C-alpha positions, 0 to 999 in steps of 0.5 A: 928559634920559633917565632909567631907566624905573622899575617903577611905570610898568607899574602899571595905575590899578586896581593903584595904587588897590588898593594905596593903599586897602589901605595907608590901611586899615592906618592905621585900627588901625595895623599899618603898621610892626612895632610894630602900635600899633593906634591910629586914625591916620585920626582923628589918634591917635598911636602910637610914630611920633607921626605921624597921618593925614598925613606930616611932612616936614623937608626935601627937596633934591638930596642929594650925600652919599649913596653914589655909585650913589645920588647920581650926578652930579646928586644924589639927590632926598632927602625927610626924613620926620620921626619914626621907628619906632626910637629910636637913642640915637646918631642924628645926625638926632635933631632930625628923627627924635626931636623931629619937626622939620618940617611936616605935608604933604598927599599933593598937597604931597608929590607936588609935592616929588617933582616938584620934585626931578625937575625939579631933575635928581635921579637918583631920589626918595630916601625917608628914614625911610619905614617909618611913612608907607608909605600916605602915600607911596603916595598921593603917588606916585600923584598924582606919576606922574599928573603926570609923575614918571618917576625911580626910587624909593629906599626908604632905611630902618632895615629895621625894616619890616613885610613887609606894607607892603613887599609893597605897594611891590613893583613901585613901589620899584626900589632899597632902601637898607637899614640892617642895624644889629645881629645881635642883638635884645638889642643892638637893644633897648639902643641902638634901643629895639625888642625884635626888631630883627634878627628883623624886619630880617632878614625885611625885607631878605629881602623887599626882595631877593626883590623887586629882587635885586642892585644894578644900575647904568646906564652912568653907574654910577647905581643903577636897581634892587636892594638896597644894604645899609648897616652902621654900624660901632660901637665895641667891635663891639657891632653884631656886624659879623661875624654881620651880614656872614655873614647878608648873604653867605648871602642873596647873595654879590653883595650891594652893601654900604657898611661905614660908618665915620662913627659919632660919639657923637651924641644920648644916646650919652654915656650908654653908655660902650661907644659913647661914642667914635668907631670906631678904624682897627683896628675899621674894618679888622676890619669890612672884613675881615668883609665880604670877598667881598661887593660893597663900596661904599666911598663 
């Protein structure tokens, strides 16, 4: 079976080891994500993400519900990491992201999962909620590549990412599947409990785009490189969709964007009357109009 040649195959052994060493050192006084908690995760101390030395994984499987350029015909090799560095009040995956369902895995066990997904025929390895476990991912990827991993890496993120961590992924991650949730920091604080969401996410998306550019598809329509941005439309336009799209358009009018309609008031959303309902057809049409001129991905 022929796969796209991922960028990480061009890294030398010394480059891999240098990246991993730097990433692991970031765990000692943790600065892996924008929270900059400063706890010593190497000794099992827990900060905002409640994750210590090793990553916690809920599940991994061929996912056929992602966007068509990500899932292709054979599915995306999705790994769901437990916990998160955000606390979205409407998170549909809250048992994983907030309650931490899953089990701690060693780098070798995580590498085994990557190789299993490749063996199952998946188009890529899809790292879901990876922002707080970049060092652990790098360790496992190195082991997996040594054992024959040859499919591209998808970094599937809320975009509340440290630019320093993202720079360690340059030449390793080929596809960034990035949320851009809100256009205003105050809104991010209310609904996701981080004080500076747009300030951080806008810089992170700019870094992702610098690394890999616009989305590139192979002859089967499957992504091999580039950025695909997701934006979840929220009731009463609390997300500021027009301003989000203006930011994206200024970054690249050729940016691939999925304007998503599947919001439902999960988890604690019922406590917030303005988002305690699904979006309407009118709200979706307005959001799609705001995204006009961009490269819409409607699946």
